[in-house]
N, C-alpha and C positions, 0 to 999 in steps of 0.2 A: 596321624599326619606326621611328616618329618621322617628322619632317618635315625637309626641306632647310632651309638657312639658317644663321644664326649660332648657335653653341653654345659653352658655356664649361665647362671643368673647372677648378675652383679647389681646390687641395690645400694643406692646412696640415700640416706635420710638426712635432709637438711635440718639442723637444729637439735638432733638427738645427741645428747652428751653420753660419754662412756658411763658416767654415774647413773644416768637415767636408764641406759640399757641394762646395767647390772641390777638395778632395782626391779626392772620389769622381769628379768630372768629369775630373780629371787622369788618373784610371785608366780613363776611357772610359765611365763611367756617365752617363746622361741627357745625352748629347752634343748632342741637338737643342734643348736649352734654353739661353737666354742669361741668365746670372745676374748680379745686381748687389747690392751692399750696400744695406740699407734700415734704417729705424729704427722703434722702437715705444715705447710708454710715455708718449706725450705729452711735454711739456716741464716739467721740474721747476720748482717755484715759480710755476706758472701754473694757471689753472682746468683746463687740459687734462691735467695729470699724473695718471697711473694706475699701479698696480703692474704690473711686468713679469712677470706670471704668466698662466696659461692662460685663466682666466675672462674677465678684461678683454680679452685678445687676441682671443678668439672673438667677443666683443661688438663689438670694433672691426672685425673681418673682416666681420661681418654688417651693420654700420651705417655704416661709413666715418667714424666719429667717435671722439674720445677719451673722456675721463671722463664727459661728460654723458650717455652711454648708461646710466649708473647701475650698472654691474657693477664692483664693487670687490674681489671675492674669488673664490675657487675653490669656494665652498660651494654646496650644492644649493638654498639659499634665494634665490640671486641671480636677478634677472630684468632683462631689457632694458627700459628705459623707452621703449616703442615710441610713446607719445604725443609724446615729445620727440624721439626719434631713430628714425624708422621704418626697418625693415630693408630691405635690397635685395630680399628676397623679397616684402615687401609692395609695393614699388615695381613689381616685375614683375607682380604680381596686377592692377595697374591696366590693364595691356595685355591687351585681349581681341580686337582685330582686327589682322590678318586671322585670327589664332588666338591662343589663350591659351598662354602659356609653361608648360611642365612643369618642376618643380624637385624635386631630391632632396638629402638630407643624410645622410651616413654618418659617424657620430661614433666616435672611439676613446677619448674620455675621459668620465668621469662628468659633469664640469661642462658640457661641450659638449652632451652628451645632455640634460641638465637644461634648458639654455637653449633647445634646439631643441624640447623638449616643452612649453614654456610655453604657456599658453592663448592668447596673442596672437601666437605664432610658429608653432605646429604647423599651424594652418589654412592657412598660406601655403605649405605644403609638400605636394607630391603623394606623396612617399615619404620616410620617416624611418626610418633603421636604426641601432640601438644595437649597436656592436661593441666596447664598452668592453674595453680590454686585449687585443684580438685583431686584430693587423694583417693576418693572412691573411683574416680576415672582411672587413676594410675593403677589401682589394684585390678580393675576389670580389664583394661586393655593389656596389661602385662600378663594376666592370666590367659588371655586369648593367644598371645604370642607363644607362651609356654605350651599351651594345648595344641598349637599349630606345629610344634616341633622346631621352633626357631633355635639355632645353635648357640647364639649369644644374644641374651636379652639384657639390656641395661634399663634400670628404672630409677626414678627419682621421686621421693616423697618430700613434701615441704610443710606438712601440718605442724610438726613440732616447732619449726622455726617461727611460724606465725604465732603460735600460742606462747612462745617463750617471751614475747614482749611484755607479758603480764607477770614475768618472774618465774624462775625455775621451781620455786616452792609452791606455786599456785596450782589450784585444782585444774585449771584449763590446760596447763602444760602436761600434767600427769595424765589427764584424760586423752590428750592428743597423742602422747607416747604410747598409751595403751591401744588406741585406735590404730596407730601405725603398725604396732606389733601384730595386731590382729590381721591387718591387711597383708603383711609379709607372711604370716602363717598361712593365709589362704593360698599364697603362691607356693609355699613349701608343700602344702597338701596337694596342689595340682601336680607338682613334680613327683610326689610319692605315688599318685595314681598312674602317671606315665611309666614310672619304673616298675610298678606292679604289673603293668601290661607288657612291658618290654625290659627285662632285666639287663639287656645289653646297653641300655642308656646309662651313661656314667655322668652324673650331674655334680658340678662344683657350684656351691652357693657361697657368695661373698657379700657381706653386709658391712657398710661403713657409713661415715658421716662426712659432711663437707668441711666442717671446722668446729672448734669448741665455742663455748659461750662464757661470758663473764657471769658473776653472781647475779646480775640483774637480767640475764637472758639476752644480752646484747652481743652482737658480732662486731667487735671493735676493729678487727683486721690487723691487730698487733701481733707481736711475737711473744706474748705472755704465755705462761704455762697453760692457763685456762683456754686461751684461744687456739693453741697448738695441739691440744690433746683431743684425739679422735679415737677410733677403735677399728679393728678388723675382726669380724666374726665369720666363721666358716663351718660348713657341715662336715668338712674333712679335717683330719689331723695333718697339719702342714709343718714339716720338720723345722723350717726357719721362721716360724711364727712364735716368738718368745713371749713369756709372761702371760700365758693363757690363764684366765680367771684371776689374775693378779689385781690388786688395788691400783688406782691411778698413781703414777709416779709423783713424787713430792717436789721435784725440781726439773728444770728443762734438761740439764745434763743427763739425768737418769732417763727421761723420756726419749732422748735421742738414741738410747740403746735399744729401743723397741723397734717394731716394724714401722714402715713409713707408707704414706699414701701412694708413693711412687712404686711400691711393690705390687700394686694391684694389677696394672696392665701386663707386666711380664708373667704374673701368676696365671692370669686368664689365658694368655697365649701359650704358656707351657702346657696347660691342661688340654688345650685344643690342638696341640702338636704343631703350632705355628710360630714358635719363638725362634728368632734368627740365631745363627751360630754365635758362640760366645764372643768372638772378637768383632762381631758386626752389630752388637746390641747398642742402642743409643739411649738406654734407660738410666734414670738416676736411682732406680731401685733394683731389687732382685726378685726372681721367681721364688716364692715361699716354699715350693716343693724341694728346693735345693738342699742337699746334705751339707754343703758348705755355705756359710753365710758371710759374705764380705759386706761390711757396713761402715758407716761413718767415714766414707772416703772424703778427705779434705786436701786441699792444695793451698799451701802458704808460701809466700816468697821467702827465699833464703836471705840471711843477713847480708850476703854479698850483692843483693839486688839483681843477680844474674842467674838465679836458679830457682826452681820450684820444688818444694818439699812435699811429697805425697805421704799421707798417713791414713791408715784404715784399721779396722778391727776385724777379727775373724772368730767365728764360732762354729760349732758342729765338727765336721771332719776337716781339721786344719792341717793335717800332715800331707799337703799337696803343694806342688810348685805354684808359684805366683807369677803371672805374666802382666806386664805393664805396656799399654798401648798409648801412643800420643797421636791424635788425629788419624786413628786407624792403622798406624804403623807400629809394629812391635819394637820397643826400645829396650826392654830388659826382661830377662827371665831370672827370677829370684828363688832362693831356697825355700823349702816348705815352711809354712807358718810365718813368712816375712810380713811385716806390717808397716814398712817404711821404705821410701825410695826418694833419692834426690836427683832431679833431672837438670843437668847443666844446660842452660839456654844459650844458643848461639844466635845473636842478632847483630845486624849491621849498624844500628844506631840506637840511642836512647829512645824510649817510647813505651806505649802500652801495647802488649801482645796478648792474644787470647789463644787458648789451646783446649782441646777436649781429650781428657784422659779416661781410659777404661782399665780397670783392674780385674783380672780373671784368675780365679782359683777353683780348681775342681769343676763342679757344675754350676758355679756362681760367677756372675759378672755384674759390675756396677760402674757407673761413670760419674764424672764431675766436670763442670765447666770451670776453667782456671784462667786467671788473668794476672799479669805481672807488669809492674812499672819498671821495665828493664833499664838498668843504669850501668854504663861502662865504669871501670875503676876510676875513682876520683880522689883528690886529696883535700884535706881540711884546710880552710883558709886561715892563715896565720893572723889575719886582721881580727879574728874573733876574740883575741886576747884584749883588744882595745875596749875600754869602757866596761870591762867585766866587774860586776858589783858583788856577785855571790855565785858560788859554784859548788854543787854537790855531785860527786861521782856516783853516789848511791850504790857503791859496791861493797860496803861493809857497815856493820852496826857497832856502836851507835853512829848515826849519820853525822857527818862533819862537813862544814863549809871549808873548802880548801883555801879560801881567802881569809877566814876567821872573822868575817863581817856579819855573821848571822848564826842563829841556832835552829836546829830542827829536831823534834822529838814527838812522841805520841801526845795527842791532846790530853789524855788522862794517863797518869803514871800507873794506874791500875788497869789499863787496857792497852797492852802491848800489841798494837795492831800491825806492826811491821815485822817482816821476815825477808830473807834473801832467797831469790830464785837464781838458778844457774844459767838459764838461757837468755842472756841479755841481747841487745840488738846489734852487737858489733861483730866484726869479722876477726879471724885470727890474724895477728897475735894479740889482738886487743880484747878478746873475749874475757868476760868476768861475770860478776853477779849484778843483779838489779834488785830494787826494793819493791816488795809486794805490800800494799796497804790493804788490809782486810777489815772492812767496816762491820763484819759480823762479830768481830772481837770488840766488845764494848764493856763499859763498867755499869754499875747499878743504875746510874742516871741516864744511860744510853749514849754516853759520850764515846766517840771513837775517832779513828783517822789520825793523821799527823798534822803538825803545825810548824810553819817556818816563821821565825821572828827576825826581822832585819834590825841591825843597829840603827841605821838610818833608812827609812822606807823611801824607795825611789818614787812611790806614788804620791807622797806628800812633800818631798824635798823640792823646794822652790827653785833650787839651782839645777835640777834635772828637767830638761825641756822635752825629753822623750826617753822611753825605756822599752825594753823587750824582755818577755819571759819566754823561755824555750825549754822543751823537755821531750824525751821519748815516752810514749804511752802505749800500753797494751791492755785491752779489755779481756774478759773471759771469752770462752769459745762461742758464746751466743749473745754478747752484749746485754746480758740479763738485767743490768742495772738501768738500762735505758727506758724501761716501760713506765707507765703511769706518769708521775710528775718528773721523772728523770733522775739521774744521779749527778752529784757534784764532783767534777774532776778536781778542780782547784777553785778556791774562792776566799775572799777576805770580807765577805758580806753575809748577811742573813739571806739565804738564797730561796726562802719560801716564795718570794716574788722577785723577779728581775728588776723591779722598780726600786727596791731597797738600795741604799747607798753602797757603792763598791763595785768590784770586778769579780766575775765568775766565768768559768768555762764549764759547760754542762754536757752530759751525755744523755741523749734522748732516743726515742723509738727509731728502729731502723739503723742503729749505730750512728746516729747523727750527733755531731759536735756543734755546739752553739757558743758564741762569744757574747758576753753581756756586760754592760756597765749601767749603773743606776745612780740616781741622785736623791732618792727618797721620795720620788713621785714621777719624774721623767726617767727615760731610759733610752739606751741605744743598743741595737742587737745586730749581729752578723751571723746568720744561720745557714743551714743547708750543707755543711761539710760532712763527708761520710768517712767512716773508718771501716776497715776490714776486721771482722771479729777475730780475736785471738792472735792478731799480728801486730808487730811493732810499727808504729807510725810516729813521725815527728810533728809535734804541735807547738806553734809559737803564736804569740800575740804581741803586736807592736802598738804602743800607745804614744801618739805624737801629741803632747799637750799643746805645743806652740801652734801647730797647724790643725788642731781639733779633729784628729782622725784616729780611729782604731782599725787596725788591719790584722786579719786572722790568716793563719796558714795551717793547713793539714797536708803533710806529705806522706802518702800512703803507698805501701809496696805493691798494691794491686790496682788502686784507683788513680794514682798519679798525684800531681800537685794541685791543690785546691786553695784558692785565695779569694778573699773578699774584704770589704771594709764597711765602716759605718761612720757617719759624721757625729762628732761630739759637740757639746756646748760647754761654755765656761762653767756652768753649774755642774755638769757631769765631771769635768776635770777636777773641780774643787772637792768632789766626793770620792775620788779614786781610792782613797785610803780605806774606804769602807768602815768597818768597826774598829779599825786601828788596833786589831788584836791578832794580827798575823794572817798568814795564808794557809788555809786548810787543804790537805791532800786526801782525796776521796771523802771529803767533808767540806763544809763551808766555813765561814769565819766565826762560827759559834761552836763547832765540834758536835753539834746536836741536830744536824740537818735530818738524818735518817730517823732520829727519835721523833721529830715533829712530823715528817712526811712519811707516815707509816706505810702508805701504799707504794712507796718507792723502795724496791728491794735492796737490802744490804748485799755486799759482795766484795770481791777483790779486784783492785786495779794495780797494774805494774807500772813503775816509774823508773826512769834512768836519766842520768846526766842532766839534772835540772840546773838551769843557769838564769841569772838576771843580769842584764846589761843596762848601763846608764846612757843608752843611745838607741836609736832606731836601727836595727840590723837591716841590711839590704836583702832583697829577694835572693840574690846570688849567694850571700853569706849563709842564709837559712838553707838554701839548696845544698850547699857544701856540707852542712851538718848531717843532712840526710844521705847524700850520695856517698860520702866517704866511709860511712859506717865505722867511724872511729871516735872515741871520746875526746872531749876537750883537754883532758889531762895529758894527751900525747903532745900538746903544744907547749906545755909548761916545763 
């Protein structure tokens, strides 16, 4: 049954970790497949970020895109936005000559079945089978589709995900992985029989997982290393599939150099000869058959707030020209091996603007969704000199208060956690250096970070009825310190709990910033502010003691201005001084936050132009700090 020619089997195993696959292969299972680590979930702090759960993973499998496919949860109401991100099934339907491709989908989870049954997806399938919760059914029905000569067969196993709830080290999980491997092997055997009967059949087999799991076998949905790590295994040698047989990456930055789940859809289409022209591809990944690999395409706002800086990496055959497209229009042709381009944006007014970029090099093309909080040139308000209590340009070491009213140094003299980076948030001619505080640099007791000590603390000075803290902040490229219990951006308290006395600004999952004050029991919080990972944002908190109000500000180059507030009490105001031991940077008021909170990863945060005012800055004054992209020192 069926026709000769290219055919694809694409299998997703929910709950199978890369480590479990490697262990199974070491025992002789699935020996014909070449496996490599891969990643999923998009990139934290960017428009691509999506939960590392099954629903978004299935949508990515079908579309080759991250969050813009529109599926954010595992619920039955979720639908792929096919107008924005057509599925690979729809792309195959465009091919009618010399014959139309036949496709089949066998699902093992309710969410995958629901996505496949949607009104705009189901008509693109010739066969659709719901085997929810029954892996034996998945094997049997998938084998039938293979034997019938279906050109593209997609199958989903779920047994390992169910067994993982008892822990990854348990016998139930290992048995389930073994059973799934045996089921997949039956499918491989069916393919081998077809090829023996018809050598003209050219089968591509791809095996992957929906997402990773934590040590307890739980799908947390977070951007942690464990949750993001999946795999891609193939029966063919794929030139742009790196790290075959390598051990799992030790950190997210290394993981992001691997293949991505978004590579699967274009790889399938390439094998079937149905991949769109390079400049017409809307995928966030690349076809792994490509000789040139364009990866890690990122778009960040320029310091001028009026440009987008594109960056990417290249591997394989790199000596080829690079073309850049914005919303489908060619805007630049760059020399061979180029990995960076700055796109000057022309807009009529301040506001949020979104663009779709595609970078093409050789036989490879990948895309990224970009957003910018466009700002026309602005000037810094001279009123910002009024009430200035402390000011650190943070462009030289040792750090010095320009007003001489405070000191700032590493928490521990034997843990020099500070260094200077050259790409600060300012525009020419104001560009200089910024302070990087790296909490991985610690002493024997685990103490790290920086500490600012005021001569007279505005938090406890009774003559100060309101004060403001403001500074530029940049996380690493994936907001890696936001997972688990989160990271401390600044704090004068023991931040193990927000109820402890004092003030803290924290970084949490999804690049979320939270403002917190506590009184040793009660607390007030203003949450939900978002950062763009790896980009400079201006962060400020206004404490109005007299009017019992905390107001937070995050001005982000891609997400715009976010502000919120929380009501304080006299008890909270009385404890604003926290431990009265200074303000920690990338640490709390003890210098030992990461030593206590061992599940919160250490890492580097960048700071610039830190200032304290003895008054409440207005929203316009804070906006001018962000929009002008010039340091306070230019006013002095």
